[in-house]
N, C-alpha and C positions, 0 to 999 in steps of 0.2 A: 172863509172862502179865499180871501186875499192871501192867507197863509199858505194854502195849497197851491195857489197860482205861483207864488214866489218860489215855493219848493220845486214845482215843476220846471219853472224857468231856470232855476239854479241847476237842476239835474240835467236839463238839456244842454246848458252851457258846458257843464262838466263832461258830459258824454262827447260833445263835439270836440272839446279840447283833447280828450283822450284819443279820439279817432285821429285828430291831426298829429298828436304825438306818436301814435302807432304808425301812421303813414310815414312820418319823418324817420322813425327808428327803422322801419322796414326799408325805406329808401336808402338810408345810410348803410344798412346791412347789405343791401344789394350792391351799393357802391363799393363797400369793403370787399365783398365777395368777388366783384369784377376785378378789383385791383389785385387781389391775392391769387387770382387764377391767371397764371402766366400764359398769354397767347403765343402762338407760334408766329414769329415775325418772318422766319424763313425756314422751311423744312430741312433743306440741306445747304451746307456752305455758310459763308459769312455775308450777312447783309451789311454792306458798308455805307449805305445811304442813310444818314441820320434821320432824314424826314420820313422814311418808312417806319422807323421806330416810333415816331411822333403819333402815328395813328393809334397806337396802343398805350403809349406812355406820354400823354400830352403835357402833364405837369412837369415831369422830369425834362422833357425836351424844351419846354418854355424856359425853365430855369437854366438849362445848358446854353440857350441862345443868349442869355445875359453875359456870357463870357465875351461877347462882341463889344461890350462896354470897355473892356481893357484893351484899348487900341493905341495908347500912347507909345511912341518910340523913345526909349531911354537909352541914348548912345553911351555905352560904357567906355568906349575909347576916348570920348571927349571928357567924360567924368573922371577917368583914371588913365591919363596919357602914358603911364608906364607900360600899359598893356601891349601896344604895338612893338615895343622893344622886347618885352618878355616873349612874344610870340613871333618874332622876326623869322620869316620863311614859312610860316604856317597861316592857314586861311583866316584865323581869328584876328590877325593883325590888320586885315582888310576891313572887317565889319563885325561888330559884336554888340548886340543890344540886350537889355533885360527882357525876360520872357513876357509875352503878352497872353491873352486868353486863348483857350483851346480853339476857339472859332477861327483864329488866324494862323494855325500851324502850316497849312499849305501855302498861304500867301507869304508867310515869313521865309520859308525855305526857297521859294521861287524868287523872292525879292533879294535875298541876301547876296552880297558880293562873293561870299564863300563858295557858292555853287557855280559861279562864273556865268558865261554867256554861251552855252553850247549852241551849235547850229544844226545838230542832228543827234541821233540816238547814241553815237559812239564818240562824241566829243565832250569836252568839259573836264574840270579838274577832279571831280568827286565820284565815288563809286555808288552803286545802287543802294548800298547799306545806309546812306544818308537819309533815305525816306523812312527808315525803320520805326522811328518814334513819332511819326507825323500823321498817321492815318489808319483807319480801319480797312482801307484798301490793301494795306500791307499783309495782314493775315489772309485776306482773300487771294492775293497773288501767290503767297507761299503755298496755299492750298492748291491753287490752280497749276502752277508751274514747278513746284518743288522748292525746298529750301535752298539747295545749292544753286539752282538756276536763278532764283530770285537774287542771290547775292553775287551773281556774276555780271560784270559789265559796268557801264557808266551810269551815273545818276539819271541822265536824260533818257535812258532806255525805257523808263516807266512813267514818263511825264503825262502820257495820255491815259494812264491807268490809275495812278494814285492822285485822286482829285478831291476827296472828301476829307475834311479836317477831323482831328481826334474826336471820337464820339462813342456812341453806344456799342458798336461792334468791336471796339478795342478791348472792352472789359466784360461784356455779356455774351453768353451763348445765344446765337440767333434763334435757336429752337426752343430753349427752355428759359431764356433770360437770366439764368444763374450766372453768378460771377465765374469767370473762367480765365485761364492763362492762354492768350492767343499767340504769344511769342515763344517759340520752342527754345530759344537761347536762354530765356529765364529759367525754364525747367532744368536745362543742362547746368546752368550756373548754381542753382539750388542744390542739385545732386552733387556737384563738385565740392560744395561747401559742407556736405554731410547731411543735408535735409532730406528726409524721406517724404516724397510727394503725397503719399497716402496719409500722412500724419498732419497735413495742413488743415487748419480749422477755418470756419467761415470768418472769424475775426482776423485771422492771418490774411485771408484773401482780400479783406478790405484795405490792406496795405500792399499786398503783392501785385494786384492789378496795376497799381501806380508804379511799382518797381519795374514793370516791363519797360518803362521809358526813363524813369527817374533813378538811374543807376549808372555806375561806371562800367565801361565796356571798351573794347578795341576791335579792330577789324583783323581777324586772323586769316592769313593767306592759306587757302585750302585747295590742293590739287584734286581734281575729279574728272571723270569721263562720263559724258552724256550717253543717251541711248543709241545715238548714231556713231559712237566711238570717237567723238571729238574730245580731245583733252582740253580742259579749261581750268581757270584759277578763279576761285570765289573769294571775296573779302567778307568773311562770315562774322557777324556781330557775336562777340564772345565775352562773357563776364569773367574777370580774373579772380575768382573767389576760392580757388583751390587751397589757399593759405589763410582763409578767413576773410572777414569783411572790414578789416582795418587798413588804414593808409600804408602802414609798414608791411602788412601781409601782401598787399597788392604790389607794392614796390619790389618786394623780394620776387614775386611771381614774374614781373617784367624783367628784372635783372637776370634771373636764372634763364629766362628765354632769350636774353640778349635782344630785347625788343625796344624799339623807339618809334614814336609817332612821326618824328621828323628830325632833321639835323638843323640846329639853329644857325642861321646864316651869318651871324656876327661872331658868336663865341665858338661855333663848331661843336656845341654840346649835343649829344644824342638825347633828345628830349622826350618827356612824357607829357601828354595833355589829358588832364582829368576832364571827363565829359560832364556829367551831372550826378554825382554820387549821393543823391538825396536819401535814398533808402538806406544805404550803408551808414551815413551819418545819423539818420533817425534811429537806427538800431542800437547805436552806441549811447543814446540819450535817455533821459529820465522818462519821457513819454512812452517810449517803447517798453522800457523796463516795468512800467505800471500797466501795461496791457492796452494802451491807447493805440488806435489804428489811424492811418492817414485820414480816412473818411470821417472819423469822429470830429476832427477839427476843420477839415477842408470841405466836407459835404455834410453839414449838420442836418438832422431831421427837421422837417417842416410839417406843421399840422394845418390842414385845410378841411374844416368840418370834421367828418369822420375819417378822413384819409391822412395817413402819415407816410411821408416819403423822403428820400434823401435829396437835398438841394444840390443840383448839378451845376450851379453857378460856382465853379471851383475857383477860389481866389485866396488871398491871405486871410487867415482867421481874424486878423486885426481889423478887417473891414466889417466884421460882424461879431464884435467881442461879446455882446450880451448872450448870444446863443452858442458861443464856442468857448473862449478862454474862461469866461466868468462862470461856466458850469462847474469848474473845479477851483479856480483861483478866487480868493476871497476879497480882493481889493475892489474899489470902485473902478469904473471904466477910466476915469481921469487918472487915478493913481496907477493903474496897470499900464496905461500908455506912457506915463512919465518914467516908470521903471524900465520899460522896454527901450525907450529913447536913450536913457543914460547908458544902458548896457551896450546898445548898438554903437554909440559914439566911442566907447572904449574899444570895442572890437575893430572899428574902422581905423582907429589910431594905429593899432598893431598891424592891420592889413596894409596901410600905406607905408609904414616903415619897412615891412617885408618886401613890398613891391619895389620900393626905391633901392634897397640893397641888392635885390636880385637883378634889377635892370642895370645897375652900375657894375655888378659882377660880370654880366654879359659884355658890356662895353669895354671894361678893363681887360677881359679875356681876349676880346678882339684886338685890342692894342698890343697885347702880349704876342699874339700870333704875328701881327704886323712887324713887331720888333725882332722876330726870329726865334721865339720860344719853340721848344721841341715837344713832341708828343709825350715823351716821358715826363717832362716838366709839368705838362698840363693835365695829365691823366687824372690825378686825384682832385684837382681843381674842378674839372668838368663833372666829375662824379658828385662833388659837393653841390654844384649848381643844379644838376639833374635832380638830386634828391631834395634839395631845398625848394626848388620850384614845384616839384610834384606835391609836396606837403602843403605849400601855400595854395596851389590850385585846387587840391582836393578839399581844402577847408572852406573854400568860398564858391566853388563852381556851381553848387546846387542852389545858390542864392538864399534859400531858407535854412541853411545849415545851422546858423547861430541860434535859431529858435528851437531846432530839433535837438542840438547837442552843444550848448554854449561852452562847457568846459573843454570838450574835445576840439572845438573850433579854435579856442584861444591857445590850447596846447600846441596844435599843429602850426599855427601862425608863429608862435614863439620858437619852435624848433626850426621852422623854415628860415626865420630871420637869423638864427644862430648859424645855420649851415651856409647861408649867403655871406655872412660876415667872415666865417672861416675861409671861404673861397677868396674873399677880397684880401684878407690878410696874407694868404699864400701868394696872391697875385702881386702884392707889393714887392715881395722878394724876387719873384720871377722878372718883373719889369725892371727892377734895379740891376739884376744880373745882365740885362740886355741894354743898359744905359738909359732907361726911362725912369726919371725921378719926378715926383710931384705931379703925376698925370691926373688930370681932372676930366671926368667923363663929360661928353658934350651934352648940351641942354636937351631935355625931352619933356619940357613942362607943358607942351600942348600936343594935341593929337597930330597936328600937321608936322611939328618938328620930330615927333617920335616916329611917324610913318616914313618920313624922309630917311631917318637912320635905318629903318627896317627895309627900305627899298620898295615901298608900296607906291605903285603908279595909279593913283585914284582916278584921274581923268580917263585913262585907258579902261580901267575896270568898270567904271560907270557907263561909258559908251558901249561896251560889250554887253552889259546887262540890259541897257535900254533897248538895244537892237534885238536881243533875245525876247524881251517882253513884247515887242511889237510884232514879232514873227513867229518863232517856234512855239512860244507859250500860247498864242492864239490858236495855233493848229492843234495843240494838245487839247485845249478846251473844246474845240469843235468836234474832234474825234470822240472825246468822252461823252459829249451830249448825244452824238449820233449813236453811240453804243448803249446809251440809256443808263450810264453809271453816274452822270452828273446832271443835276438840275440847277441851272444858272440862277433861278429864283432864290435859291438858298444863299446866294452871295450878295443879295440886295442889302445895301447899307454898309457894306464892307469898305472901310477906308483903305487907301493905298499908300499909307505912310512908310517912309524909309528914313534912314539916317543920312542919305547922300543927296537928297534933293528937297 
């Protein structure tokens, strides 16, 4: 009898366990089904409010919010005081920091001294194009007003419209949630480089959505006439990819177009400023050649129960080596970090040598003009400076370039240094012809001394920025809240760090 009771009890426990397991499997299946059924976030247009996406993709949104943790201001002008001299006459000589998390993109562009202290929609130093890599409100505005109108006018024109930081609507279709290219200028750039858009694969898209912002571009002056017959000029973001995705190919593109971003105020060189050619450098490296996508390393998959999704806490893979680098590399975490540290130190040595020589070339060129040098004497020298600084800037402007393409980074730094030294050797002869012998460039070993040489008036710039933040910026936020495109609750916990206070 006891035997049958034990058998019955055991059977009951087994059946109960199977029922629990079945319920668990069914529950996970339902969860997987819900995850794999893409809801419609917005039927028409671009949903630029990231919190609206959170209703359907809470895991991805919660991981994206962790980009808030990357709030440190790393002042690159203090770290590398050559920079204000290299960028004399350009906005980056005023303020330039290492990038922070996507959560801070709107705050960073409103805080930076580069965008100045506008007092209304038509003042300030920068064009509307400066918003282009900062917010999903950008494709929304392009869709609403048209691409050419969006690119027409001053940066302050859209302060009350572009208010949400980089997020879901930058990379995903609001109706289907599929990866999509929301910036028309990337499509044009790809076509100019010979890519057929219909041949782009899903794995390609896992990098191309990043390339919408992490790429080299310039503002192309474009004449157009609006519906009312008013003639206007747009500064259209354009990718210089017609000659390929190399530094030399883009250098030729700019030279052939006789284009310059600005004229250097010390050397009078018609300069080029590399923006952030991360995609182009990545394409030249071993990771891209092996079929790796940006998302493989910067957005690794996370498993939560039955659900697998991409981690949207986009940061350096070195912050999460176990689920990124060590999926392919065979070293231990400690060994891998030691290798990377050594390689970075070698790169930084070449970087600083190139920066020093380029900064001295600018200052020596300035002295040559002061001594009476002619345009004919300076023509080739300025071209050497232009090309040398372009290659230096291209090699480091995307910050992660050395991880993406270490050999190409070192090659470009070496060529940049060679061209800077060539310019300096030529300047010795020019200076001597005008009676200047043994000239030593002035000190630029600190941010303050370098900015003084570049003519940067920091107290004035800071005062203008603080006045803007206390007035016009507050009005922008108020209007955006009233329109329903900004929820101030989403900015809770946001630090207000800057390099100038």
